[in-house]
N, C-alpha and C positions, 0 to 999 in steps of 0.2 A: 859557630854555635852549633854543636852537635846535638841533635834532637833524638830522643828515644821513643820507641813505640808506646803509644798511650798518651804522650804529651800533647798539649793543645796550644794552638795559636788562634785565639778567638774561637770561631765556630769550627775550625779545622782540626781534626784528630789525626795524629801521625800513626801510620800503620807499619811502615818499614822504610829503609833507605834504598834509593834506586841508584845513586851514584854521586861522585864528587868531581867537580870540575875546577877549572882555574879560578873562577870567581864565586862559585856557589855550590851548595849541596842540594841534591834533589831527593825528595821523599815521596813515597806513595801515601796519600792521606785520604780522609773521608770528610766531605762537607756534611756536618750533622744536621743542617737545616733541610737540605734537599735529598739527603740519603744517597749521594753519588760519590764515587771515588774520583779523586783529582790528583794532579801532580803539584807538589809544594816546593818551590825553589827559594832557598834562603841564602843570602850572601854569607861567605865564609867569615868567621869571627875575626880572623887575622886581618881581613880587608875592611871590616865594618867601620874602622876608624879613619879610613882614607876617604876624604870628601870627594875626590875625583872619581874613584871607583864606585862609590855609593851613587854618585850622580849618573854614571854610565849604567849601573844596574837599574836604577829607577827609570832611566830613559828607555831601556829595553822593554820594561813593563808598559810604559806609556805608549811607545810606538806599536808594540805588538797588540796591545789592548785596543788600539784604534782601528785595527784591521779585522775584517771578517770575510774569510774566504776558505773554502774546503782544503786548499793546499797550503795554508798558513796556520801555524799552531794557534789555537784559540786561547786567549787570556781572559780569565773570569774576574780576577780581583787582584788588588795590590795593597800592601800595608806595611806596618812596622811592628816588630816584636822585640822588646828589650834592646832597642836601638838598632836592630838589624832589619834591613828591608827584606821583604818576601813578596812573591806574587804567585797566583794560582792559575794553572793552565789545565787544559784537558789532559787526561791520563792516556798516553799512547802505548800501544802494545805492538811490539815488533822489534826492529833493529835499525841502527843508523846505516846510511849508505857506506860509510867507512868500514863497518863490520862486514857488510855484504861484499865489498870489493876485496876484502882480505881472502875471500874464497875464489877469486878470479874475475874475469870480465863478465859483464852483464849481457845476456842474449840481446841481439839487435832490436827485436820487436819490443822487448821490455824496456831497453834503454831509451828508445824513442818515446814510448808511452810515459815513462817517468820524466823525461826531459820536457814533454808537452805539459805535464802537470806542474812542473817547477816554473816553466815559462808563464803559465796562467796565474800562478801565485805571485810571481814577480810583477806581472802586469797589473794586478790588483794593488800591490804596494806602490808601484810607480804612479798609478792613477791618483793616489793620495799624496804624491810628491815625496815619497820615501824611497831612498836608495839603500839597499841592504849592506853592500860593501864587504861582505864576508861570506859569499856563497862558496861552499866547499862541501865535500862528502860528510864531514863531521857534523855539519849543520843541516843535513838532509835526513829525514827519518822515513823509513818504509814501514807502514803499518802492516799488521798481520793479514789484512785483506787486500794488500797490494796498492794502497793509496799512498801518496807522497806528501809529506809535510815539510815546509821550510821553517827552521828554528832560528833562534838567537838573533834578535835585532839589536843586540847590545852596542854595536858600533855603527848602527844605521844612522843616516843623516838625511835630513830633508834636502831635496835638490836645491842648489844655490839659486836664490832669486825667485823660487816658486812659492807662491802662497795660494792655497786653495780658496775657493770662493764661498765656502760654507763655514759654519761655526765648528771649531775643532775640539772644544772641551778640554780634555786632559792633554791634548797635544799643543796647547797654546804657547807653552814656554819654549818650544823648539821650532817655532815657525820662521824666525829670521835667520839669515845666514850667520849673523854674529852669534847666535845661540847654538851653532853646530858643534859637533863633537871635537873637531880638531882645528888648529890654525893652519894656514897655508904652509906647506912644506913638511907637515907631519905625516908619517907613514903609518896608517892603521889598516890592518887586514891580515891575511895569512899568506906567507910566501908560497909560491907555486900556483896560486890561484888569483893573484892580484893582476889587475889590468896595468898596462904601461903607465897610464896617467896616475895611478895610485902610487907606483914605485917612485915616480918623479915628484910626488907630493903636489900634483896639480888638482884642479877642480874635477870633481866626479859628477856623473849624471847616470841616468838609467842604462846607458850603453856600457858603463863600467860593470854592472851586474851581468850584462849579456856576455862580456868577455869571460867572467868567472864561470858562468853557466856553461859556456863553450868548453872551458877546461874540464869541468865536471863531466860533460857529455863525452869528451875525448877519453877520459879515464874509464868511464863506464864501457865504452866500445872496445878499448884496447887493453885495459887492465893496468895501465901505467900512466903517469902524469905526462902532459904534453911538453913541459919544460923541465928538464932534469937539473938537478943541483942539490948539493948536500947542505948548503948554507943559504942565508938570505942574499948574500952577494952573488953567488953562483946562479941561484934561481932568478934573481932580478936581472942579471946580465942576459940570461937565456930569453926571458920574456921580452926584453927590450930589443934584442938583436938577432935571435935565432928563430927558425921556423920549426914547428913541431914535426916529428917524423910522420911518414904516411901511416894512415890507419890500416889495420889488417885487410887482406884481400877480400874477405867475406863482407866487408862494409861497402855498400853500393856507392858509386861516385857521387850521386845526388845527396846522399846522407853526409858523406865526407865533405862535400862542398859547403853545406849548411854549417857544419862545425867549423870549417876554416873561415867562413864569413864572420862567425862569432869571435874568432881569435885574431882578427886583423889588428895590427898595431895602432893604426889611426882610428879613433872612434867614428869618424865620418865614413869609413869604409865598411863598418860592421852593419848588420841589420840594426835598424834604428829604434825599434821598440820591441818589448817582450811579447806583445800580442801578435806582431808579425812573425816572430820566431815560433810562437805556439802554433800559428796557422801553417807555417812552413813544415813543421814537424808532423802536424796532423795530415798534411798532404802525403807525406812520406811514410805514414804509419803502416800502410798495407804493402804486401809483396816484398817484405824485407827478408829474403832468404838467401843463403850463400849460393853463388852460381856454381854449376857443374864445372869440373876441371876443364872440360872441352871448351868452355866459354871464357876462360880467364884471359886468353890472348885478346879477345874482343874487349874485355874490361881494360886492358892496358891501352887500347886505342881510345877508349872513352876518357882516360885520364889525361889526354893531351890538353894543353891550355885552351885552345880554341873551343873545345867541347865544354870545358868547365864554364867558360864565359857564356856560351849559349844556354847551358843548363840553368845558370843563375838568372839569366834573362827570362827564361821560361817561368822560373819560380817567382820572380818579382812580378811578372805579368799575372800569374795566378793570384798573388796577393792583391794586386790592383783590381783584378776582376772581382774578387771577393768583396772589396770595399765598395765597388760600384753598384753592387746589388741594392744597397740601401737607397740609391738615388734614382733607380729605374722605376718603372711602373709597378703597380701592385702585384705581388707574387701570387702564384697559384695557391689554392687552399691546401695547407699542410697540417697534419696532426702529429704531435709528439707526446708520447706517454711520459708522465713525470714520475709516477710511483712504480716500483718494481714488484710489490706484493699488494694484495687487496687490503684496503683500509676501511675502517668504519666510515660509512657515508650517510649523509653529507657531513663534512667537517670543514672548518674555515681554512682557506689557503690564500696566500697573497704573494704577489711579486715583490721583490726588494728593489731599491733604487738601481742596483747594478744588474738586475735581470735574473737573479736567482729566485727560487720558489721556497717559501716557508709554509709549513702545514702542520696540522695536528694529526696524530695517529694514536690509536689505543693499542698499547702493548701489554699483554698479560694483565688486562684489567686496569691499566694505568694510562691516563692521558699524558702524552709527551709531544714535544715540539721538535720537528726535524727541518732540515733544509736540503735542497737539491741544487747543485750547480749544473745548469742545463748544458754547459760546454763539456761536461764530463759525465761519468756514469755513477759518481759517488753520491750517496745520501748520508748526511751527517746528523747525528743527534746533537742538539744544542745544550744538552744537560738540563733541560727545563722539564722536569717531571711533575705530575699532578698539576699541570697547567694546560689551558686551552688558548690557542692563538685567537686574538680579537682583531688586531690590525698591525700594520707596519708603517712607520712614519717615513717622511722624505729623507730623514737623516739615519734611517735604518734602526730606529728604536722600536721595540716591540711593546704592544699593549697586550697583556695576557689576563686571563681569568683564572684565579687560583681555585682549584677544585680537587677533591680526593675521590670523586665518583664520576662515572660517565656523564657527560654534560648534555642536558636536554634543554635546548634553547628557550622553549616557550614556558617551561615550568621551573627551571633551576635558577639560582642566582648565586653570585660569587663575589669575592673581592677582586677589584680591578687593580692591576699593578703595572708599572713601567719596568722594562728590563732592557739593558743594552743589547744591541743586535747580536753580539758574539756570546751572549749569556752573562749571567751575573746575579746579584742579589735583587730580588723583586722589591720595588718601592710601591707600597699600596697607596692608591690615590682616591678610591671610592669603594663603597660597599653596596651589596644587593644589585649588582650589575648583571645584565644578560647580554648586552651587545655594546660595542664601542667602535669608534674610528677616530683617526687623527685628522685634524685640520692642517692646511699647508704651513701654518705658522707654529705648529707644535702643540696646539691646544687639543683637548679631547672632547668629543661628543659622546654621550652615553645614553643608554636606555636603562633606567632603574626600575626594579620591581618594588611596588609598595603594597600595603595591605589591601588597597582597593583597586589596584590596576597597575598600569605601566606608564612611566613618565620619560619623555625625551628631553635631555638637557644639553644645551650648547651655548656657552661653555658650561662646565660642570657647575651646577647651582642655579642656572637660568632655565626655567621650564618653557619649552616651545610647543609641546604637543603632549597629550595624555589620553589614555583610553581606560575604560573600566572593564573589569572582568566580566565575562571570560575573554574579552578581546586582549590582544597582545601585539607588540611591536618587534619586528625582527629585521636583520640585515641592514643595520644603519650604516650609511656612507655619507661622507662629506665631499662636496664637489671639489675638483682640482683647484678652483680659485677660492674656495672657502666661503662662498656667498650663498650657497644652497645646501640643503640636506635632502637625502632620499632614503626611503625605508619601505618595507612591506607591512601594511596594516592588516591584521587578521581579526576582524571584529567579532567573528563567531567563536573564537577559541581554537579552531582547527587550523589546517594549513591552507584553507581558502583565503582569498584576500585580494588586495589591490596595491600597486605601487603608488607611492605618494612623493611628490617633490614639494619641499617646504622652504620658505625664505627665512631669514634670520629674525623676522618679527613674528614667526609662527603662522604666517598666512600660506595656505595651500596654493601653489602655483600650477600644479598639474596632478591629476589622479587618473590612473589607468582604469580600464574596465575591470569588473570583478571576475576573478578566475576561481575555478574549483580547486586548483592547486597553484600556489605561487611560492617560490623559494629561491633565494640566491639573487644578489643584485650588485651592480657596479656601475660607476660613471665611466662613459667613454670620454675621449678628449674632444668630442664635438658637441658638448653640452647635451648629451643624451644619457638617459638611464636605461641600462640593459638589465633585464631580469628574466628568470625562468618561470614558465607558467604552462598550464594545460587544462583541458576540460576533464581529463581522466587522470593523467600523470603529467608532471612538469617536463614535457618533451620539446617545448618550443622556447626560443629566445625572442623576447619582445623588446623593441626599442621604443622608448618614449622620450621625445624631445621636451625641452622646457616649454616650448610653444609649438603646437603642431600635432598631427594625428599619430596615434600609436600604430606600429607596424610589426610584422613578423619578419625576423632576419635570418632565422635558422630553425630547422626542424630535425629532430633526432628520432631514432627508433626506441631508445631507452630513456629513462629519466635522467635529466641533467640539472646542474646547478651552476649558475654564473658565479664565479668567485672573484675575479679581478680582471682589469683591462690595463695593459701597459701603455706607455706613451706611444710606442711604435705600432699599436693596434693589435698586439698579441692578446688573445683571450684565454684566460685560465678557467677551465671548466672541470667540474666534477661530474662523472657519469657512473651510475651504479644501479644497484638493486636494493630495494627495501621491502620487506614483507614479513608476514607472520608465519612461522614454521611450527611444527609439532614434532617433538622428539620423544622416542620411547626407549626405555631401558628394561629389557625383559629379565625374568628370573634366570640367574646363572650367566647372563651376558656381561661382557666387559666393555662393549662399545654401544653407542647410541645409534639408532637409525630413524630416519624421518618417516612420518606417517602422512604428512601434508599432501594434499592433492593439487594445490596450486600455490600462488604466492601470497595467499591470504586465507590461512586456516588457523582457527583459534578455538579456545574453550574446550579442551579435550576431557573426556570422561572414560573410565575403564570399567569393564565388567569385573565381577569379583575375582575371577580366575586370571584376569589380565589378557584374555585372548581376543577381546573385542574392544574397539575404541569408537566412541561417538564424538564427532566434532563438527564445527560449522566451517563453511568456506564460501568464497565468493564465486558465483556462477558465471556463465558465459556473458550475461548482460548486466553484470554487477549486482545481481540479486543475491541474497544470502540463502544458502541451502544447507541442509543437515545431512551428513554422510555417516555411514556405519561401515567400519573397515576392520578386517582381521589384522591383528598386530604382527602377523607373519608377512604382511606386505601384499596380500591379495587385493585386487581392485575393489573399490568401495561400492556400497549400495547407497543410492540417493533416496532418502526418506521424504524429501519434499522441501518446499521453501520454508524458511524460518531458521531460528537459532536453536541448536540442540542444547537442551537444558539438563537432561538427566537420562540415565540408562539404568534399568532394573539390574540387580545383581546377576540374574541369569541371562540377561541380554535379550529377553523376549519382548520388551516394550521400551519405547523411547518417548521422552517428553519434549515436544517442540513448542517454540513460541514464535508467533508472527504478529507483530504489533501488540495489541492487547489480548490476543487469543492464545490459549494454551491447548495443545492437541496431543492426545495419547495415540502413538502409532505402534500397532503390533508389528513384530518382525519375526522372521525365522532365524533370528540371530542367536538362539540358544546354542551354547557351545556343545551340548550333547548331540545336536543335529549335525554340526560341522559341515554345512553345505560347501560345495566348491565355489559357488558364487552366491552371495547372500541375495535373497529376494524378499520383497515386501510380504508380510504375513497376510493371511486371509481373514484375520479378525477385523472387527469394526473399529474405525477411528472415532474417537470422541473428542469434542471440542467444548471449551468454556470461554465465553467472551468476557473480558475484563477491561474494557476500553478506558475506564476511569483510573486504572493503575498503570504506572510505568514499571514494568517488570525487570528485575535484575536476575541474579542467580536464583533458580527454582529447583527444588528437589522433591522426589517422591517421599511420602511417609510410608515406610514398609508395611505391606499387608493391609493397606487401607485404601480408600478412594480419595485421599486427600494429598495435598502437597503443601510445602512451606516455601515461601518466596521472600527475598529481600526486595521490597517494592516501595514505591512512593505514590501516594494518592495525590489528587490534584491540590488539595488544601494542605498537605503535609509539608513541614519545613525541611524534611530529609527522608532518607530511606529507613524503613523499619521492617521487622518480621511480620508477615501475614500468613495466616492459615487459610487455605483455599480448598473448598469441597469441589472435586472434579466432576461430580454428578449434578451439581447445581451451582448457581453463582454465589453461594454463601461465602463471605470473606470476613475474617476476624483479625484485628491487629493483636500482636503478641509481645511487642516491645516498644520502647521509646525510639524516636528518630536518632540518627547518628551512626548508621552502619554503612560499610562499603558495599556497593551492589555487586561486586565481582565475586565475593567469597561467601560460601555457605556449604556446610556439611552437616548431615543429620546422622545421629548415632543409630546403630542397628535396632535398638529397642525403642526408638522414637522418644527417648528421655531428654536428649540434649541436642541443641543446635550450636554449632561453632561458626562464628563470623569474625569479621574485623570491625571493631568499633572505633569511633573517633571522638575525642574530647579535647576541645581547645587546640585543634590542629595536630594532636598527638594520637597515633594509632597503635593498636595492639590486638592480639587475638582475644576474643571474648567468648564465654560459654554461657548459654541461655538455658535454664531449666524449662522445658516445654510444658510441664505440668503446672507451672506457676512459680514465682519466686524471682528474686533479684539476680540479674546476670552479674558475672564478675570478669574483669579483664586480667589476663595473665601478664601483669606488668613486670614480673620478675624475669620474663623471657625477652623483654625489650620490644621495640616497635617494629622490628623487621620480620615478624612471623605472621603466617596466615594459615588457616586450616587447609589440609590437603586430603582428608579422608579419616575414617575411623578404623582402628585396629580391633576394637572390641566395644562392648557396651559402654565402658567407662574410660577407654584410652583413645585419645585423638592423635592423629598424625598432623604435625605442623611442619611447614616448610619455612626455612629462614633464608630469604633471598637478600643478600647484602649487595647493594648496587655498586659498591666500590670494587667488588670482585665478581664480575658476571661469569667467570669461568667455572664456578661451582655454586652449589647451594646445600644447605644442611637440612636433614630430616630429623625431627624430634618426635618421639612417642611419649605422650604426656598423660598421666593419670589425673582425671579431672576431680575425682573424689578425694584422693590423697594429696592433690596439688604437688605432685613430684614428677620429675623427669625420669622415665624408665629407660630410654635408649636414645642415643644420638649417633648420626653418621653423616657422611658427606657424599654427595653425588656430583661427579665431574660432568660439565656440559661440553658442548662442541664449539668452544671458542667464544668470541665476542658477541654478546647478545644481551637483550633485556628480557628477563624471565618474568612472566606475569601470573600464570595460574599453573598449579601443580596438583596432580591427582595420584593417589597411591592405593594399591589394593590392600585389603586388610592385613595380609601377612607381610606387607612392606617390601615384597620382592619384585614388584612390577611398578614402574614409575613412568608417568607421561606428563609432559609439560609443554605449554605454549611459550614461544619466545619470538621476540622481534629481532630479525637479522637485518643489518645494514652493511653493505660492503660494496666497494667500487674502486675506481682509480681516478687520478687527476691527469688532465691533458692540457697541453698548450696548443691552441689552434691559431695558425697564422694565415693572413690573407683573407679574413672574413670581411666582406664588404661593409663599409660604414663604421668599422671599429676605430679607425684612425681619423 
C-alpha cells in the first residue's frame, strides 16, 4: 500500500517516504495531536494478505512496544489501515551501521562505545525475556548525535520457558513457548550473523544474541565479517566449524579476546549475559589506541594462549568484583549529575523501575518530558510535549499533566492522563489536577483544585483530606506498600508549610514542624518521608518516620528539592537557583542586560529618558530596600527600607512604601546632573502614614502633591483606586473593588489611570477616567495585557505576556479615546522565565521588566545514610 504525502492514517499525516524493506514501507509522518514528527511503518500491500507475515509484523510492534530503553527504538502506537498493519516509532536521523561500514572499519574507541550501547539495549530486552535473534549491522542505527539504536524485533522470540513475573499487557499472546515464532528445526535469522544453535535449529536464548553482537563487533573492528561465505550453506559451515581470522594488529588483545568470547561455538563458553558484556566493554573503553611499531613484537607475545586465559580471568574477576559491590557495606557518598544543561527548577523528576530518570524540562517555552539512562550519556525526548511529569508507576507507566503553559504547581490545574512509558497517546483520567502519584497496585492518588480549595483523593473520587484557599497541597506521594500517603500542606498559600503523613481513612499519622520553606518529598524504603525544608531557603533534607522524631539528614549550600528515592537508597535531588531578576533593553540595543542587585529584585520603574531605574530588592537581613541605579550598570544608590513605588520623570524624587507609610525621597538622580555615583539628595523627606490601607502599586500625580494607589481598606472586599494627598492623610476612593494590585499607570495629563480589572475570574486592561465616569475594559485585546506606561496623554503602552511563550512579550500602543491599536511589536527576553511587570519610556525605546528565573540541575546522590 503505497502512501502519498498528505494522506492520513488516523491522526498521522504522511510527509514523505523514507524507504522500502522486505516486509514494509517506512514513511516520515507527523502526529497531528502532539505536533511531533514520527516514523510510520506499513506492511507491504503484497504481503498484507499473508497471515503469517502479518502476524510477524504485529509481533514486532508488540515486542518493541513493550521495551523502553535509550538503545532500543521507541514504538508509540500500532494499528490497522485498510487491512494493512502499521506502527509508529520515533523518527531517527542518521544512518544504519551497514551504511557506515560501507565506508570502512569503525575506529576502535567508537566501536567499543557502540558495542557497549548495543549490549545495554540487549540487556534490557533480555530482562523482559525477549531474544532478538537478528542482530546485524542492518538492524543497528547510528543517530546523528552518535547514539546507537537496535531496530527490528520482527523475528524476536521470548526465551523458551521464561515467563516474567509482572503483567505484560500487549505481550500476553507471546508469553508461552508454543506461541513463539518458529517450530523447532526452523532457521530464522540472517546468514553470517547467526549463532551455531540458530543454524542447527536448536533452542535459542540470550547467549544467541551475544554471538550475533560479537559478529557485529568483529565487523566494526575489522571491516569484514568474521565468517566468510557467499551462500547460506557456506556461511553456516564457517560458523559451525571455522574460527574467525585474527583482528587487525591495532586491536588490543584484551578487546580481541572479549570478541572471541562472544563468538564461542558453545553457548556455555560465551559471556553469559549482555550486562556482563556491556561491563567488559566499558572496562576496555579507555586507552584503545594502536601501539607504536616498536611494541608490536610485544603484542605478539601477548597473543599467546596462556596470556589470553589470564586476561580473560582478570576480566571475569573484574565483573565479579563489580557485582560484589552491591552486597558490601554502604558505599561512600557519591554525586552524579543527571542533566547536562540547566533546566527550569524545580521540576518533577522520578526514577523508573529499571533505574533510569524521567524528568520535565521547558524547551523554547514548551514543557516536555525526557529520560536519562544513567549507564550512558544520552538524554532522550519521549515525544511528550505540552506535558508535565507527575509520577512513574512500578510498571513504568507515566502519569502526566497536560498543559500548554509553564506549570505552576500551587496555582495551575490540568488534565491528568496516563501514558505508556515509551510514549504514546495520553488517556485522560481526571480534570483540575495539580499533583498525582501511583499506588503500588496501579491506582492513582490525586490532588484536585476546586473553587474553594484543594482536595486529596485516593483512589480517585474518595476524599481523604482538603484545605481551603489560600492553602494548597503539593508533592503528593503514596507509600511503597500503598497504606499511607504523604504530602506538603501549605496553609498560608506560600511555600511555607509542613509535611503530613495520612492513612487511608484520612487520619493524620504524623506532621512535621512548620517550615518557612518546604518543597519536594519522597518515601524512603524505611517507612520514612524525606522532604526539603529550610528557615530561609530549602537547603536541608528532613527525615520524618511514621512514628518517631523528625531529624535532619543532609544540609546543602544551595536550595534543593527531594524528587525521588530508589529501592537501593539512591536519592534523586534537584538543586538550583530561583530568584527575581530585572532586565533592561535600552534604545538602539539588541541584547538585554540585568540591572538586578541580588537574587530578589523586583518592580522596576524607569525615568522618562530611560537612564535611571528604580527597583526594590532584598537586603542583607531579608529586609526590603529601594535602589536607584543607572541603566548603564553603575552601582546603585540605596534610598532606604521599603518598596519603591514610583520615580518622577526627571528622576529627582522617588516614592517609597514601608508598611502603611508612603515616603517621598529626594535624590540627585536627575539625569542632567549625571553624577558618577548617585547620592541621596539634600531635600527633606516627607511621609504619610496610612496604616488602615493595604497599599499596592502607587504612582505620583504629575505636578501635584497627590498620588494614586491601588489599595484595599480594612473593610473593602478587594483592591480599588484611591487618591492620596501626600501633604495630609486625606484619602478618597475613585473606583469600585476588583483591581489587580500589581498594575497601575497614570497618564501625563492626569486624566487616565490604566489598571488590570477582574470580573468573575477574567482579567483585562482597564482605563479609568480620573475626572469621573465609568471605567472600560479593553476586552478586544484579550486577558493577557497589562499597562506598562503612557506614550502620550491619550496613548497607553500595554504589555502582552503570554505564559505559554515566556521567551518574548508583545508591546501595544493603544489610543484610549479612539479605542484603536496604534502600534504593536515584540520584545525577546533572555530565556525561560515568568515575566510579571513591564515599564516602558514614553517613546517606547527603553523597556525594563521583572522576571522570575528558575534554573538548576538534577543529581543522583548515592550512599546517603538512612535512605535504604
